[in-house]
N, CA, C and O atoms as CSV, one atom per row, in Angstrom:
chain,resi,resn,atom,element,x,y,z
A,1,MET,N,N,22.266,-154.387,-172.626
A,1,MET,CA,C,20.741,-154.337,-172.766
A,1,MET,C,C,20.254,-154.664,-173.929
A,1,MET,O,O,19.854,-153.647,-174.497
A,2,PRO,N,N,20.070,-155.785,-174.668
A,2,PRO,CA,C,19.714,-156.219,-175.790
A,2,PRO,C,C,18.411,-155.434,-176.398
A,2,PRO,O,O,18.356,-155.100,-177.582
A,3,ALA,N,N,17.417,-155.192,-175.494
A,3,ALA,CA,C,16.185,-154.521,-176.021
A,3,ALA,C,C,16.236,-153.260,-176.432
A,3,ALA,O,O,15.394,-152.768,-177.183
A,4,CYS,N,N,17.401,-152.545,-175.886
A,4,CYS,CA,C,17.629,-151.138,-176.370
A,4,CYS,C,C,18.583,-150.797,-177.563
A,4,CYS,O,O,18.782,-149.671,-178.019
A,5,LYS,N,N,19.165,-152.035,-178.007
A,5,LYS,CA,C,20.208,-152.028,-178.834
A,5,LYS,C,C,19.437,-151.651,-180.302
A,5,LYS,O,O,18.389,-152.260,-180.514
A,6,MET,N,N,19.855,-150.770,-181.230
A,6,MET,CA,C,19.282,-150.648,-182.496
A,6,MET,C,C,19.598,-151.742,-183.431
A,6,MET,O,O,20.758,-152.132,-183.557
A,7,PRO,N,N,18.563,-152.285,-184.132
A,7,PRO,CA,C,18.742,-153.371,-185.129
A,7,PRO,C,C,19.770,-153.114,-186.242
A,7,PRO,O,O,19.955,-151.931,-186.529
A,8,PRO,N,N,20.484,-154.075,-186.930
A,8,PRO,CA,C,21.235,-153.560,-187.785
A,8,PRO,C,C,20.659,-153.055,-189.024
A,8,PRO,O,O,19.584,-153.553,-189.360
A,9,ASP,N,N,21.137,-152.220,-189.712
A,9,ASP,CA,C,20.644,-151.722,-191.025
A,9,ASP,C,C,20.896,-152.602,-192.197
A,9,ASP,O,O,21.832,-152.467,-192.984
A,10,ASP,N,N,20.001,-153.488,-192.237
A,10,ASP,CA,C,20.406,-154.509,-193.667
A,10,ASP,C,C,19.589,-154.020,-194.718
A,10,ASP,O,O,19.746,-154.685,-195.742
A,11,ARG,N,N,18.734,-153.049,-194.834
A,11,ARG,CA,C,17.993,-152.804,-195.725
A,11,ARG,C,C,18.639,-152.923,-197.414
A,11,ARG,O,O,17.984,-153.065,-198.447
A,12,HIS,N,N,19.835,-152.832,-197.284
A,12,HIS,CA,C,20.578,-152.503,-198.617
A,12,HIS,C,C,21.966,-153.362,-198.372
A,12,HIS,O,O,23.063,-152.940,-198.006
A,13,PRO,N,N,21.559,-154.691,-198.690
A,13,PRO,CA,C,22.574,-155.658,-198.523
A,13,PRO,C,C,23.401,-155.821,-199.591
A,13,PRO,O,O,22.945,-156.175,-200.678
A,14,MET,N,N,24.889,-155.548,-199.373
A,14,MET,CA,C,25.810,-155.421,-200.648
A,14,MET,C,C,26.954,-156.485,-200.442
A,14,MET,O,O,28.134,-156.150,-200.337
A,15,PRO,N,N,26.511,-157.825,-200.389
A,15,PRO,CA,C,27.657,-158.617,-200.294
A,15,PRO,C,C,28.674,-158.568,-201.242
A,15,PRO,O,O,28.356,-158.388,-202.417
A,16,GLN,N,N,30.022,-158.718,-200.885
A,16,GLN,CA,C,31.296,-158.606,-201.568
A,16,GLN,C,C,31.317,-157.446,-202.238
A,16,GLN,O,O,31.938,-157.414,-203.301
A,17,ALA,N,N,30.656,-156.280,-201.760
A,17,ALA,CA,C,30.963,-155.000,-202.424
A,17,ALA,C,C,31.935,-154.138,-201.520
A,17,ALA,O,O,32.120,-154.428,-200.338
A,18,ASP,N,N,32.398,-153.321,-201.991
A,18,ASP,CA,C,33.471,-152.665,-201.309
A,18,ASP,C,C,33.150,-150.909,-201.279
A,18,ASP,O,O,33.326,-150.318,-202.345
A,19,ALA,N,N,32.726,-150.173,-200.175
A,19,ALA,CA,C,32.274,-149.141,-200.233
A,19,ALA,C,C,33.516,-148.122,-200.597
A,19,ALA,O,O,33.238,-147.154,-201.305
A,20,GLU,N,N,34.475,-148.244,-200.279
A,20,GLU,CA,C,35.802,-147.371,-200.463
A,20,GLU,C,C,36.121,-147.614,-201.664
A,20,GLU,O,O,36.775,-146.713,-202.189
A,21,ARG,N,N,35.862,-148.655,-202.405
A,21,ARG,CA,C,36.351,-149.097,-203.756
A,21,ARG,C,C,35.028,-148.135,-204.570
A,21,ARG,O,O,35.265,-147.446,-205.563
A,22,GLY,N,N,33.897,-148.228,-204.056
A,22,GLY,CA,C,32.943,-147.490,-204.966
A,22,GLY,C,C,33.313,-145.852,-204.724
A,22,GLY,O,O,33.078,-145.056,-205.632
A,23,ARG,N,N,33.788,-145.489,-203.701
A,23,ARG,CA,C,33.959,-144.158,-203.657
A,23,ARG,C,C,34.956,-143.746,-204.751
A,23,ARG,O,O,34.639,-142.875,-205.560
A,24,LEU,N,N,36.180,-144.366,-204.794
A,24,LEU,CA,C,37.311,-144.131,-205.686
A,24,LEU,C,C,36.687,-144.344,-207.002
A,24,LEU,O,O,37.031,-143.549,-207.876
A,25,ALA,N,N,35.737,-145.368,-207.354
A,25,ALA,CA,C,35.056,-145.459,-208.620
A,25,ALA,C,C,34.388,-144.461,-209.151
A,25,ALA,O,O,34.556,-144.153,-210.331
A,26,MET,N,N,33.549,-143.828,-208.358
A,26,MET,CA,C,32.886,-142.343,-208.476
A,26,MET,C,C,33.676,-141.415,-208.853
A,26,MET,O,O,33.361,-140.761,-209.847
A,27,ASN,N,N,34.836,-141.144,-208.187
A,27,ASN,CA,C,35.893,-140.206,-208.521
A,27,ASN,C,C,36.344,-140.399,-209.842
A,27,ASN,O,O,36.322,-139.480,-210.661
A,28,GLY,N,N,36.796,-141.659,-210.136
A,28,GLY,CA,C,37.306,-142.082,-211.563
A,28,GLY,C,C,36.333,-141.822,-212.765
A,28,GLY,O,O,36.697,-141.364,-213.848
A,29,ALA,N,N,34.888,-142.214,-212.395
A,29,ALA,CA,C,33.907,-142.015,-213.628
A,29,ALA,C,C,33.601,-140.723,-213.649
A,29,ALA,O,O,32.936,-140.369,-214.623
A,30,GLY,N,N,33.987,-139.622,-212.592
A,30,GLY,CA,C,33.309,-138.324,-212.705
A,30,GLY,C,C,32.014,-137.945,-212.266
A,30,GLY,O,O,31.365,-137.004,-212.722
A,31,CYS,N,N,31.634,-138.792,-211.274
A,31,CYS,CA,C,30.130,-138.612,-210.857
A,31,CYS,C,C,30.040,-137.187,-210.055
A,31,CYS,O,O,29.025,-136.504,-209.924
A,32,GLY,N,N,31.279,-136.920,-209.578
A,32,GLY,CA,C,31.376,-135.510,-208.757
A,32,GLY,C,C,30.957,-134.314,-209.721
A,32,GLY,O,O,30.517,-133.258,-209.267
A,33,SER,N,N,31.115,-134.539,-211.020
A,33,SER,CA,C,30.921,-133.408,-211.996
A,33,SER,C,C,29.617,-132.886,-211.859
A,33,SER,O,O,29.418,-131.673,-211.933
A,34,CYS,N,N,28.568,-133.830,-211.634
A,34,CYS,CA,C,27.248,-133.579,-211.382
A,34,CYS,C,C,26.582,-133.711,-210.004
A,34,CYS,O,O,25.642,-132.982,-209.690
A,35,HIS,N,N,27.043,-134.580,-209.248
A,35,HIS,CA,C,26.551,-134.799,-207.935
A,35,HIS,C,C,27.659,-134.365,-206.644
A,35,HIS,O,O,28.883,-134.414,-206.767
A,36,SER,N,N,27.080,-134.026,-205.656
A,36,SER,CA,C,27.964,-133.753,-204.687
A,36,SER,C,C,27.628,-135.100,-203.507
A,36,SER,O,O,26.512,-135.510,-203.189
A,37,ALA,N,N,28.810,-135.541,-203.070
A,37,ALA,CA,C,28.642,-136.523,-202.047
A,37,ALA,C,C,30.088,-136.457,-201.287
A,37,ALA,O,O,31.116,-136.020,-201.806
A,38,PRO,N,N,29.975,-136.969,-199.963
A,38,PRO,CA,C,31.062,-136.769,-199.366
A,38,PRO,C,C,32.365,-137.749,-199.977
A,38,PRO,O,O,32.128,-138.872,-200.424
A,39,GLY,N,N,33.573,-137.256,-199.941
A,39,GLY,CA,C,34.467,-137.790,-200.490
A,39,GLY,C,C,34.856,-137.894,-201.975
A,39,GLY,O,O,35.873,-138.461,-202.375
A,40,VAL,N,N,33.745,-137.160,-202.914
A,40,VAL,CA,C,33.706,-137.310,-204.095
A,40,VAL,C,C,34.153,-136.026,-204.589
A,40,VAL,O,O,33.861,-135.064,-203.878
A,41,TRP,N,N,34.782,-135.808,-205.626
A,41,TRP,CA,C,35.388,-134.600,-206.118
A,41,TRP,C,C,35.208,-134.506,-207.546
A,41,TRP,O,O,35.402,-135.548,-208.171
A,42,PRO,N,N,34.823,-133.300,-208.303
A,42,PRO,CA,C,34.493,-132.100,-207.626
A,42,PRO,C,C,33.048,-132.204,-206.892
A,42,PRO,O,O,32.476,-133.294,-206.906
A,43,GLU,N,N,32.474,-131.137,-206.280
A,43,GLU,CA,C,31.350,-131.140,-205.968
A,43,GLU,C,C,30.152,-130.634,-206.717
A,43,GLU,O,O,29.718,-129.555,-206.312
A,44,GLY,N,N,29.414,-131.299,-207.914
A,44,GLY,CA,C,28.523,-130.768,-208.846
A,44,GLY,C,C,27.303,-130.262,-207.985
A,44,GLY,O,O,27.064,-130.511,-206.804
A,45,GLU,N,N,26.672,-129.575,-208.775
A,45,GLU,CA,C,25.313,-129.055,-208.475
A,45,GLU,C,C,24.308,-129.341,-209.536
A,45,GLU,O,O,23.214,-128.805,-209.361
A,46,VAL,N,N,24.451,-130.060,-210.578
A,46,VAL,CA,C,23.737,-130.253,-211.543
A,46,VAL,C,C,22.702,-131.221,-211.123
A,46,VAL,O,O,21.500,-130.960,-211.068
A,47,GLY,N,N,23.321,-132.512,-210.791
A,47,GLY,CA,C,22.440,-133.511,-210.227
A,47,GLY,C,C,22.156,-133.336,-208.811
A,47,GLY,O,O,22.611,-132.411,-208.138
A,48,PRO,N,N,21.244,-134.424,-208.302
A,48,PRO,CA,C,20.842,-134.031,-206.709
A,48,PRO,C,C,22.126,-134.598,-205.921
A,48,PRO,O,O,22.984,-135.377,-206.337
A,49,SER,N,N,22.014,-134.013,-204.723
A,49,SER,CA,C,23.106,-134.455,-203.719
A,49,SER,C,C,22.675,-135.961,-203.232
A,49,SER,O,O,21.526,-136.370,-203.066
A,50,LEU,N,N,23.796,-136.613,-203.065
A,50,LEU,CA,C,23.871,-137.776,-202.672
A,50,LEU,C,C,24.183,-138.071,-201.228
A,50,LEU,O,O,24.435,-139.196,-200.796
A,51,ASP,N,N,24.146,-136.976,-200.530
A,51,ASP,CA,C,24.599,-136.991,-199.170
A,51,ASP,C,C,23.808,-137.963,-198.283
A,51,ASP,O,O,24.356,-138.631,-197.407
A,52,SER,N,N,22.428,-138.014,-198.564
A,52,SER,CA,C,21.719,-138.972,-197.530
A,52,SER,C,C,20.989,-139.942,-198.434
A,52,SER,O,O,19.800,-140.194,-198.242
A,53,PHE,N,N,21.786,-140.570,-199.562
A,53,PHE,CA,C,21.068,-141.538,-200.509
A,53,PHE,C,C,20.610,-142.516,-199.717
A,53,PHE,O,O,19.442,-142.824,-199.949
A,54,ALA,N,N,21.358,-143.344,-198.513
A,54,ALA,CA,C,20.727,-144.448,-198.005
A,54,ALA,C,C,19.261,-144.176,-197.302
A,54,ALA,O,O,18.536,-145.140,-197.057
A,55,GLN,N,N,18.930,-143.097,-197.048
A,55,GLN,CA,C,17.715,-142.965,-196.476
A,55,GLN,C,C,16.531,-142.819,-197.512
A,55,GLN,O,O,15.353,-143.008,-197.209
A,56,GLN,N,N,16.971,-142.465,-198.751
A,56,GLN,CA,C,15.901,-142.363,-199.833
A,56,GLN,C,C,15.209,-143.630,-200.232
A,56,GLN,O,O,15.769,-144.706,-200.444
A,57,THR,N,N,13.854,-143.363,-200.314
A,57,THR,CA,C,13.068,-144.838,-200.781
A,57,THR,C,C,12.992,-145.084,-202.236
A,57,THR,O,O,12.528,-146.137,-202.672
A,58,LEU,N,N,13.517,-143.968,-203.139
A,58,LEU,CA,C,13.351,-144.075,-204.447
A,58,LEU,C,C,14.545,-143.707,-204.945
A,58,LEU,O,O,15.180,-142.897,-204.269
A,59,ILE,N,N,15.092,-144.152,-206.117
A,59,ILE,CA,C,16.156,-143.915,-207.056
A,59,ILE,C,C,15.640,-143.089,-208.132
A,59,ILE,O,O,14.723,-143.485,-208.852
A,60,ALA,N,N,16.154,-142.038,-208.258
A,60,ALA,CA,C,15.781,-141.040,-209.396
A,60,ALA,C,C,14.183,-140.608,-209.284
A,60,ALA,O,O,13.487,-140.233,-210.227
A,61,GLY,N,N,13.848,-140.725,-208.154
A,61,GLY,CA,C,12.425,-140.393,-207.807
A,61,GLY,C,C,11.441,-141.328,-208.473
A,61,GLY,O,O,10.270,-140.978,-208.624
A,62,ARG,N,N,11.892,-142.532,-208.883
A,62,ARG,CA,C,11.050,-143.397,-209.715
A,62,ARG,C,C,11.035,-144.952,-209.273
A,62,ARG,O,O,10.075,-145.721,-209.322
A,63,LEU,N,N,12.375,-145.219,-208.820
A,63,LEU,CA,C,12.579,-146.816,-208.758
A,63,LEU,C,C,12.700,-147.185,-207.553
A,63,LEU,O,O,13.113,-146.360,-206.737
A,64,PRO,N,N,12.371,-148.517,-207.137
A,64,PRO,CA,C,12.631,-148.757,-205.658
A,64,PRO,C,C,14.242,-148.770,-205.429
A,64,PRO,O,O,15.097,-149.056,-206.266
A,65,ASN,N,N,14.413,-148.419,-204.194
A,65,ASN,CA,C,15.866,-148.096,-203.708
A,65,ASN,C,C,16.381,-149.672,-203.376
A,65,ASN,O,O,16.543,-149.871,-202.172
A,66,ARG,N,N,16.572,-150.450,-203.975
A,66,ARG,CA,C,17.151,-151.708,-204.083
A,66,ARG,C,C,18.639,-151.977,-204.539
A,66,ARG,O,O,19.088,-151.377,-205.515
A,67,ALA,N,N,19.294,-152.753,-203.928
A,67,ALA,CA,C,20.814,-153.025,-204.317
A,67,ALA,C,C,20.835,-153.406,-205.910
A,67,ALA,O,O,21.545,-152.816,-206.724
A,68,ASP,N,N,20.164,-154.222,-206.152
A,68,ASP,CA,C,20.163,-154.724,-207.636
A,68,ASP,C,C,19.860,-153.917,-208.629
A,68,ASP,O,O,20.370,-153.996,-209.747
A,69,ILE,N,N,18.811,-152.894,-208.204
A,69,ILE,CA,C,18.298,-152.020,-209.229
A,69,ILE,C,C,19.439,-150.761,-209.289
A,69,ILE,O,O,19.785,-150.199,-210.328
A,70,LEU,N,N,19.900,-150.480,-208.031
A,70,LEU,CA,C,20.874,-149.662,-207.886
A,70,LEU,C,C,22.139,-149.725,-208.668
A,70,LEU,O,O,22.588,-148.863,-209.423
A,71,ALA,N,N,22.613,-150.825,-208.381
A,71,ALA,CA,C,23.900,-151.177,-209.171
A,71,ALA,C,C,23.740,-151.213,-210.797
A,71,ALA,O,O,24.639,-150.775,-211.516
A,72,ASP,N,N,22.803,-151.641,-211.208
A,72,ASP,CA,C,22.310,-151.644,-212.525
A,72,ASP,C,C,22.412,-150.020,-213.088
A,72,ASP,O,O,23.080,-149.562,-214.015
A,73,TYR,N,N,21.463,-149.344,-212.132
A,73,TYR,CA,C,21.162,-147.836,-212.516
A,73,TYR,C,C,22.303,-147.025,-212.606
A,73,TYR,O,O,22.232,-146.135,-213.455
A,74,VAL,N,N,23.330,-147.100,-211.954
A,74,VAL,CA,C,24.406,-146.320,-211.977
A,74,VAL,C,C,25.243,-146.693,-213.110
A,74,VAL,O,O,26.093,-145.867,-213.443
A,75,ARG,N,N,25.165,-147.741,-213.739
A,75,ARG,CA,C,25.765,-148.138,-215.089
A,75,ARG,C,C,25.101,-147.566,-216.175
A,75,ARG,O,O,25.781,-146.940,-216.988
A,76,ASN,N,N,23.734,-147.679,-216.357
A,76,ASN,CA,C,22.920,-147.502,-217.299
A,76,ASN,C,C,21.584,-146.629,-216.814
A,76,ASN,O,O,20.485,-147.150,-216.629
A,77,ALA,N,N,21.772,-145.694,-216.701
A,77,ALA,CA,C,20.387,-144.804,-216.034
A,77,ALA,C,C,19.536,-144.687,-217.210
A,77,ALA,O,O,18.341,-144.914,-217.023
A,78,PRO,N,N,19.969,-144.333,-218.551
A,78,PRO,CA,C,18.915,-144.059,-219.452
A,78,PRO,C,C,18.118,-145.555,-219.637
A,78,PRO,O,O,17.081,-145.643,-220.294
A,79,LYS,N,N,18.588,-146.411,-219.138
A,79,LYS,CA,C,17.853,-147.639,-219.561
A,79,LYS,C,C,16.470,-147.554,-218.507
A,79,LYS,O,O,15.362,-148.015,-218.779
A,80,TYR,N,N,16.738,-147.048,-217.611
A,80,TYR,CA,C,15.639,-146.937,-216.386
A,80,TYR,C,C,15.018,-145.767,-216.431
A,80,TYR,O,O,13.861,-145.827,-216.016
A,81,VAL,N,N,15.423,-144.587,-216.835
A,81,VAL,CA,C,14.822,-143.394,-216.891
A,81,VAL,C,C,15.392,-142.462,-218.259
A,81,VAL,O,O,16.258,-141.588,-218.239
A,82,PRO,N,N,14.722,-142.886,-219.250
A,82,PRO,CA,C,15.323,-142.390,-220.623
A,82,PRO,C,C,15.560,-140.638,-220.515
A,82,PRO,O,O,16.629,-140.136,-220.861
A,83,GLN,N,N,14.663,-139.998,-220.106
A,83,GLN,CA,C,14.645,-138.472,-219.975
A,83,GLN,C,C,15.387,-138.150,-219.088
A,83,GLN,O,O,15.280,-136.954,-218.816
A,84,SER,N,N,16.324,-138.846,-218.323
A,84,SER,CA,C,17.019,-138.445,-217.243
A,84,SER,C,C,18.194,-137.764,-217.766
A,84,SER,O,O,18.541,-138.220,-218.856
A,85,GLY,N,N,18.868,-136.871,-217.350
A,85,GLY,CA,C,20.248,-136.130,-217.658
A,85,GLY,C,C,21.347,-136.951,-217.368
A,85,GLY,O,O,22.469,-136.649,-217.776
A,86,MET,N,N,21.088,-138.196,-216.548
A,86,MET,CA,C,22.368,-138.923,-216.286
A,86,MET,C,C,22.701,-139.910,-217.303
A,86,MET,O,O,21.797,-140.591,-217.787
A,87,PRO,N,N,23.936,-140.057,-217.683
A,87,PRO,CA,C,24.242,-140.760,-218.907
A,87,PRO,C,C,24.641,-142.122,-218.496
A,87,PRO,O,O,24.843,-142.358,-217.305
A,88,ALA,N,N,24.776,-143.092,-219.459
A,88,ALA,CA,C,25.393,-144.242,-219.100
A,88,ALA,C,C,26.928,-143.911,-218.594
A,88,ALA,O,O,27.661,-143.004,-218.987
A,89,MET,N,N,27.197,-144.950,-217.578
A,89,MET,CA,C,28.667,-144.405,-216.751
A,89,MET,C,C,29.597,-145.752,-217.292
A,89,MET,O,O,29.221,-146.892,-217.564
A,90,PRO,N,N,30.630,-145.288,-217.322
A,90,PRO,CA,C,31.927,-146.322,-217.546
A,90,PRO,C,C,32.316,-146.866,-216.732
A,90,PRO,O,O,33.477,-146.637,-216.394
A,91,LEU,N,N,31.481,-147.914,-215.978
A,91,LEU,CA,C,31.608,-148.657,-215.011
A,91,LEU,C,C,31.229,-150.230,-215.082
A,91,LEU,O,O,30.184,-150.729,-215.500
A,92,THR,N,N,32.261,-150.804,-214.607
A,92,THR,CA,C,32.073,-152.522,-214.787
A,92,THR,C,C,31.107,-152.851,-213.785
A,92,THR,O,O,30.758,-151.983,-212.984
A,93,GLU,N,N,30.573,-154.167,-213.734
A,93,GLU,CA,C,29.446,-154.431,-212.864
A,93,GLU,C,C,30.056,-154.553,-211.424
A,93,GLU,O,O,29.388,-154.233,-210.442
A,94,GLU,N,N,31.178,-154.964,-211.332
A,94,GLU,CA,C,31.920,-154.810,-209.960
A,94,GLU,C,C,31.935,-153.661,-209.372
A,94,GLU,O,O,31.449,-153.488,-208.254
A,95,GLU,N,N,32.556,-152.650,-210.141
A,95,GLU,CA,C,32.641,-151.232,-209.786
A,95,GLU,C,C,31.088,-150.617,-209.351
A,95,GLU,O,O,30.896,-149.872,-208.390
A,96,ALA,N,N,30.125,-151.073,-210.216
A,96,ALA,CA,C,28.836,-150.514,-209.856
A,96,ALA,C,C,28.488,-151.087,-208.684
A,96,ALA,O,O,28.087,-150.261,-207.865
A,97,ARG,N,N,28.499,-152.200,-208.314
A,97,ARG,CA,C,28.226,-152.726,-206.895
A,97,ARG,C,C,28.858,-152.118,-205.831
A,97,ARG,O,O,28.309,-152.048,-204.732
A,98,ASP,N,N,30.153,-151.592,-206.082
A,98,ASP,CA,C,30.905,-151.048,-205.076
A,98,ASP,C,C,30.351,-149.518,-204.908
A,98,ASP,O,O,30.274,-148.976,-203.805
A,99,VAL,N,N,30.049,-149.011,-205.894
A,99,VAL,CA,C,29.446,-147.640,-206.047
A,99,VAL,C,C,28.119,-147.535,-205.200
A,99,VAL,O,O,27.806,-146.568,-204.505
A,100,ALA,N,N,27.396,-148.689,-205.375
A,100,ALA,CA,C,25.919,-148.795,-204.726
A,100,ALA,C,C,26.450,-148.982,-203.020
A,100,ALA,O,O,26.073,-148.242,-202.111
A,101,ALA,N,N,27.208,-149.910,-202.895
A,101,ALA,CA,C,27.718,-150.006,-201.319
A,101,ALA,C,C,27.982,-148.588,-201.137
A,101,ALA,O,O,27.173,-148.049,-200.382
A,102,TYR,N,N,28.911,-147.808,-201.629
A,102,TYR,CA,C,29.156,-146.594,-201.139
A,102,TYR,C,C,28.046,-145.637,-200.959
A,102,TYR,O,O,28.064,-144.836,-200.025
A,103,LEU,N,N,27.072,-145.687,-201.823
A,103,LEU,CA,C,26.043,-144.715,-201.613
A,103,LEU,C,C,25.236,-145.090,-200.458
A,103,LEU,O,O,24.642,-144.208,-199.839
A,104,TYR,N,N,25.140,-146.538,-200.044
A,104,TYR,CA,C,24.393,-146.849,-199.063
A,104,TYR,C,C,25.114,-146.707,-197.669
A,104,TYR,O,O,24.612,-147.182,-196.650
A,105,THR,N,N,26.244,-146.069,-197.669
A,105,THR,CA,C,26.911,-145.640,-196.472
A,105,THR,C,C,26.464,-144.219,-196.245
A,105,THR,O,O,26.592,-143.734,-195.122
A,106,LEU,N,N,25.967,-143.547,-197.195
A,106,LEU,CA,C,25.707,-142.071,-196.918
A,106,LEU,C,C,24.384,-141.746,-196.269
A,106,LEU,O,O,23.349,-142.142,-196.806
A,107,GLY,N,N,24.350,-141.073,-195.180
A,107,GLY,CA,C,23.051,-140.925,-194.435
A,107,GLY,C,C,22.535,-141.755,-193.533
A,107,GLY,O,O,21.545,-141.521,-192.840
A,108,ARG,N,N,23.360,-142.984,-193.524
A,108,ARG,CA,C,22.826,-143.971,-192.640
A,108,ARG,C,C,22.457,-143.351,-191.031
A,108,ARG,O,O,22.982,-142.376,-190.492
A,109,ARG,N,N,21.642,-144.036,-190.607
A,109,ARG,CA,C,21.160,-143.477,-189.042
A,109,ARG,C,C,22.049,-144.571,-188.225
A,109,ARG,O,O,22.039,-144.579,-186.994
């Protein structure tokens, strides 16, 4: 019954990005030191939980939650929110896209 089928969630398209590589990149970069997210270690409590990130409308409470902004934000948060406690992260552009793809899997309906 096509009328009852939920439309695909394409609010955050991430072509050529890999969510699992993003989760691994988050572990490697130490994102879990501040944030909690499924599959990311350790489970920090300094920064906000990322458990339902896909449902958020804003990044850092200020920026539109768009894939292009998120990928750049995770690499260089101080560029967007200078007073944020989040530092620039040692991620390549590809890793940042992968991290964004992973974050968009969290809390999807």
